[in-house]
N, C-alpha and C positions, 0 to 999 in steps of 0.2 A: 258411319255416315255423318255423325255430328262433327267429327274431326275433319272430314272432307269439306263440309259446309263452312267450317270456320276458316280453313285454308283458302277456300274460294272467296269468302268475304274479304279476307286480307288482301288477296291479289286484286280484286275488283274495286276495292274501296278507293284506290287512287284515281279511278276514273271519274269520281264524283267531286264536284267543287262546291264548297259551302258558299251560299250567297252572302257577299260582303256588302255591308252598307258603307257608303262613303259620306263623310261629313264635311261640310263646307259652310262657313258662316253660321254654325249652329244648326244647320239643316241636315237631316239624314236623307241621302239620295239612294235610290235603288241601284245605281250603277255609277262607275267612275265617269262614263261618258256624259251622264246627266249633270254630275257635279262640274265637269269640265265646261259644259255649255253655260252653266250658271256663272262660273268664273269668267268665261268669255263675254257674257252679257255685261258683267261688271267692268271689264276692260273697255267695252264699247260705251260705257256709261248709260246702260239701259236698265230701267226698273224692271224687276221680275218677281214673280211669286211661283213657288213650286207647288205642284198639285193643287191648284186654286179651287176654292169652293165655288163652283160655277152656279150662279143664280140664273144663268141664261137659259138653262133647260136642256143641255146636252143629254142624250139618252144612250146608254150602252158604250159611250166613249168619254173618257175624262182626260183633258189635256195635261201634259206634263208641266207646262209652263204657261203663265200669263205674262206677256212681255209688253211694256209700254214703249211705243216708238213714235217718232215724228215722221210724217210723210207729206209729200206734196200731192194734192189731188190734181192729177194731170189734166183735168178738164178746166178747172178754175184757177190753178196755180196757187191755191191757198194752203197754208200749213195746217196739218191736223195732228193732234196727239191722241192716239187710239191704242186700245189694248188688242194684242194678237194672241191667239191660242196655239201653242206649239206641241207637236208630237215629235219625240226623239226616238229614233231607231238606229241600232248599230249596223247600218247598211251603207254601201256605197251607192248613193242615189244618182251618181253620174252614169252608172252603167245601165240602169233600167228604171223607168218610172215606177214608183212604189204603189201600184194600182190597188193592192190589197189594203194598204193603210188608207188610201184615199177613199176606198169603198167604205171602210169602217167609219171614217170621219163623216162621210156623206150620210150614211144611215143614222148617224147620231143627231143630225139636224132635224129638229121638229118643223115640219112644213106647215106651220100655222101662222107664219108671219109674212109680211109683204115682201116679195122679192123684187129686186130692181133689174129690169131688162137692160143688160149692158151690151147688147149685140152691136149697136152703132159705135159705142165707145171702144169696144175691143177691136173694131176694124181699124182704129187709129192707135192701137196699143203699141207702145214702144218697149222693147225688151229692157228689163231691168227696172221699169217703172211699175208701180202698183196702181191699179184702178181701185180706188177706195169706195166702198159703199158705207152706208150708215148702219148696216146690220151686222151685229157682232158675230153671227153664224158664218158670215162670209170671210171673216178674218182668221183663217186657220192656216198654219204653216207646217210642212213636213221637213224636218232637219235630220241629217244622217250623221255619219262618223267624221265629217269634215265640213268646215265653212266654205270650202272651195270646190266647185266642180265646173267643168268647161261648158262653153256655149253649146246649146242643143238647138237644132232647127225646128223642133216641135214644141208646142204646148199640148196639154192633154185635157180631154173632156170626159168626165165621168157622168154617165146618164143612166137613169132607170130604164131598162128595157122592159121589165115587168116590175111588179111590186117588190119582188124578192131578188131580182137579178139586175146587176149593174154591169154595163159594158164600158170599156175604155176606148176612146177614139183619139187619134192624133189630129192636131190642128196646126198647120204650118204657121210659123211666126214670120213677121216681116224681116227681110234680110238686112243686116247692118254691116258696116265696114269693120268696126272694132267692137265686137260684142262684149269683150271682157270676161268676167267670171261671175259665178252666182253661188248662193248658199243653200237654197231650198226651193220647195214648190209652194206657191201661195195660191190659195183658193179664192176664186172670184165667183160670186153668185150670178148666174145668168138667168135662170128661170126655175120654175118649181121643181122640175125633174132632172136638172142638169147643172153641173158646175164646171168651170174652166180653171185649170191649174197652170199658172205661169211661173217663170223663174223669178226669184227674189234675191236681192243682195243684202247680206249682213256682214259687212266688212269695212275696210278702210280703203285708202287710195290705190293700193296695189296688191297683187297676189302675195308678193314677198312680205309686205308689212302685215297682211292678214295672217299669213302662215306663222309669222313671229308671234303674233298675239295668241294664236291657237296653241303654239308650243308653250308660251308663257302661262296660259290657262292650265295646261297639264302640270307644269311645275308648281303652280299655286295649289292644285288639288293634292299633289304629293306632299306638300308641306303642311297642309291643313290637318 
């Protein structure tokens, strides 16, 4: 019997992979995808921090990155430099909205701060632009296995149906002639029990140049 078990272990051991830590800029990442996003942020000249110590009070979810970015508040056209909190998942978010991840992020938001009602602002929301609030809980981004995914006709709302159950609803976005491409889903705080997720662009002037940077980021992590 022991001989049989030893042979079985030898045969099945190849089916298991050791978790490999990837190092970049002296930081140990849990996956090559996370290290690749860090290198990509550097190529975009964005400040980032891996697994930040969040003092903002997230509960049950801890972002993979805190990334400092400049945005135009599309209401006043003023430039803002704000921190965004990113979740990285090895999924193709172009094929399906990652509602499970959105739910996890939403549940992590402590509902003890003042929410901004953006209903009127979102009625004038332009695809690819971010409606920025002053609340750090609203600035969360879901990124997948690529910085490029095609235009989608919907944004999504995650809403508490009950205290423990969240439902995802489609919200049509305004139609545009040249929608371009996007990188992830950005969370907008609407009200106490609901959030709106719209597309966000993290790239350069064209898909081709963005893809080149993405491939360059992979080469950088291979050399690190």
